[in-house]
KOLLO-322404 format. One record per residue (C-alpha): residue in one letter; residue number from 1; y, z, x. Coordinates in Angstrom, 1 decimal. Each point is the difference from the previous one (the first is absolute). Example, Ala and Ser with C-alpha at 12.3 -4.5 7.8 and 13.67 -1.06 7.14 Angstrom:
BEGIN
> resn:resi:v:w:u
> A:1:-4.5:7.8:12.3 $
> S:2:3.4:-0.7:1.4 $
//
This chain:
BEGIN
> resn:resi:v:w:u
> M:1:-65.2:36.9:8.9 $
> S:2:0.5:-3.3:-1.4 $
> A:3:2.0:-0.6:-3.4 $
> T:4:-3.4:-1.5:-1.1 $
> A:5:-1.8:3.2:0.6 $
> D:6:2.6:2.3:-1.8 $
> H:7:-0.4:-2.5:-3.2 $
> A:8:-3.4:0.6:0.1 $
> E:9:0.3:3.7:0.5 $
> E:10:2.3:0.2:-3.0 $
> R:11:-2.6:-1.7:-2.2 $
> T:12:-2.9:2.0:1.0 $
> S:13:1.8:3.6:0.0 $
> P:14:1.0:1.6:-3.1 $
> A:15:2.2:2.1:1.8 $
> V:16:1.9:-2.2:1.7 $
> R:17:0.5:-2.1:-3.3 $
> L:18:1.3:3.0:-1.3 $
> G:19:2.6:0.8:2.4 $
> F:20:-1.2:2.6:2.6 $
> Q:21:0.8:0.2:3.4 $
> P:22:-0.9:1.2:3.1 $
> E:23:0.6:3.7:1.0 $
> Q:24:1.4:0.5:-3.9 $
> V:25:-0.9:3.6:-1.3 $
> V:26:-1.8:-0.7:-3.1 $
> Q:27:-0.6:3.2:-2.6 $
> E:28:-2.7:-0.6:-2.3 $
> I:29:-0.3:2.0:-3.3 $
> G:30:-2.4:0.2:-3.1 $
> Y:31:-2.9:-0.5:2.6 $
> D:32:-3.3:0.5:-1.9 $
> D:33:-3.8:-1.5:0.6 $
> D:34:0.8:-3.1:-1.7 $
> V:35:2.6:-1.3:2.1 $
> D:36:-0.2:-3.2:1.7 $
> Q:37:-1.6:1.2:3.7 $
> E:38:0.6:-3.5:1.1 $
> L:39:3.7:-0.6:-0.8 $
> R:40:0.5:3.6:1.7 $
> E:41:-1.4:-1.1:3.2 $
> S:42:1.8:-3.1:-0.1 $
> I:43:3.4:1.8:0.1 $
> E:44:-1.2:2.6:2.4 $
> E:45:-1.0:-3.2:2.6 $
> V:46:3.7:-1.6:-0.8 $
> I:47:2.1:3.1:0.3 $
> G:48:-2.2:1.3:3.1 $
> S:49:-0.3:3.7:-1.6 $
> D:50:-1.6:1.9:-2.5 $
> L:51:1.5:0.5:-3.6 $
> V:52:1.7:3.1:-0.4 $
> D:53:-1.0:1.9:-2.7 $
> E:54:2.0:1.9:-3.3 $
> D:55:0.8:2.9:2.6 $
> Y:56:2.0:-1.9:2.4 $
> D:57:3.3:1.8:0.5 $
> D:58:2.1:-2.8:1.4 $
> V:59:1.1:-3.3:-1.6 $
> A:60:-2.1:-2.9:-0.1 $
> D:61:1.0:-3.9:0.5 $
> A:62:-2.4:-0.9:-3.1 $
> V:63:-2.2:1.9:-2.3 $
> V:64:-3.2:-1.2:-1.7 $
> L:65:-0.4:1.3:-3.4 $
> W:66:-3.5:0.2:-1.3 $
> F:67:0.6:0.0:-4.0 $
> R:68:-2.6:0.2:-2.9 $
> D:69:1.0:0.1:-3.5 $
> E:70:-1.2:3.8:-0.7 $
> D:71:2.0:1.0:3.2 $
> G:72:2.9:1.3:-1.8 $
> D:73:3.6:-1.6:-0.3 $
> L:74:0.2:-3.1:1.6 $
> T:75:4.1:0.4:0.2 $
> D:76:-0.2:3.6:1.3 $
> A:77:-2.3:-1.3:2.6 $
> L:78:1.9:-2.6:1.1 $
> V:79:3.3:2.1:0.3 $
> D:80:-2.3:2.6:1.9 $
> A:81:-1.0:-2.7:2.5 $
> T:82:3.6:-1.5:0.4 $
> T:83:0.7:3.6:1.8 $
> Y:84:-2.3:-0.4:2.5 $
> I:85:1.5:-3.8:1.2 $
> E:86:2.6:-0.7:2.3 $
> E:87:3.0:-1.6:-1.5 $
> G:88:-0.7:-3.9:-0.5 $
> G:89:-4.0:1.3:0.2 $
> S:90:-2.5:-1.8:-2.5 $
> I:91:-2.6:1.3:-2.3 $
> L:92:-3.6:-1.7:-0.3 $
> L:93:-1.0:0.9:-3.2 $
> L:94:-3.8:-0.5:-0.3 $
> T:95:-1.7:0.2:-3.5 $
> P:96:-3.2:-1.1:-1.4 $
> K:97:-0.5:-3.2:-1.3 $
> T:98:-0.3:-1.3:-3.8 $
> G:99:-3.5:1.4:-1.1 $
> R:100:-0.2:2.5:2.5 $
> A:101:0.1:3.9:-0.7 $
> G:102:3.4:1.0:0.3 $
> Y:103:1.8:-3.3:-0.5 $
> V:104:3.6:0.4:-0.6 $
> E:105:2.0:-2.7:-1.9 $
> P:106:2.6:-2.2:2.0 $
> S:107:2.8:0.7:-2.8 $
> D:108:-0.7:3.9:1.0 $
> I:109:0.4:-0.7:3.5 $
> S:110:3.0:-1.9:-0.6 $
> E:111:1.8:2.6:-2.1 $
> A:112:-1.2:2.6:2.1 $
> A:113:1.4:-1.8:3.1 $
> T:114:3.1:-0.8:-1.5 $
> T:115:0.9:3.3:-1.2 $
> A:116:-1.1:1.7:3.6 $
> G:117:2.7:-2.4:1.2 $
> L:118:-2.3:-2.4:1.9 $
> S:119:-0.4:-3.9:-0.2 $
> A:120:-3.0:-1.7:0.1 $
> S:121:0.0:-2.8:2.8 $
> K:122:-3.8:-1.1:-0.4 $
> S:123:-3.4:0.5:-1.6 $
> V:124:-3.0:-0.6:1.7 $
> S:125:-3.9:0.2:-0.3 $
> V:126:-1.0:2.3:3.0 $
> G:127:-3.7:0.4:-0.7 $
> K:128:-2.6:-0.1:-2.6 $
> D:129:1.0:2.6:-1.7 $
> W:130:3.5:0.4:0.8 $
> S:131:3.4:-1.7:-0.9 $
> G:132:3.1:0.9:1.9 $
> S:133:4.0:0.0:-0.7 $
> R:134:2.7:0.3:2.7 $
> L:135:2.5:1.8:-1.1 $
> V:136:3.2:0.4:2.1 $
> T:137:3.3:2.1:-0.7 $
> P:138:3.0:-1.6:-1.1 $
> K:139:1.3:0.2:3.4 $
> A:140:-2.8:-1.8:1.9 $
> A:141:0.0:-2.7:-3.2 $
> K:142:3.6:-1.0:0.9 $
> A:143:-0.3:0.2:3.5 $
> K:144:-3.0:-3.1:-0.2 $
> K:145:3.2:-1.8:-2.1 $
//
């Protein structure tokens, strides 16, 4: 594939922009009727398999965490999610956009991520109703520098 085609795919595939790669095991937490199916399908297309659910009993390369304000304590959810990933793995935290039911304040996300020992590496719009924050463990953050 040409470099031009790779760049075109990066612009069009939200999963590629978010750093998902072929053959990764991606665990999904917080799935409900309101999730962005297009994003889920994009991730599955890039990794070449289905997302694994909360009952998966091995470590994953990444976690997709759908979280709404009414889902409980975000710090606890992030700490729990870190137990599912390989050292150096990432968590894609997906929260409803401003004005949508379940919206989570960016300051709450930042505080919860810091308390859970994670660093935010990028925030992106991932659909018409969801925003994403890519969170990494400190070891992964240091390795990229």
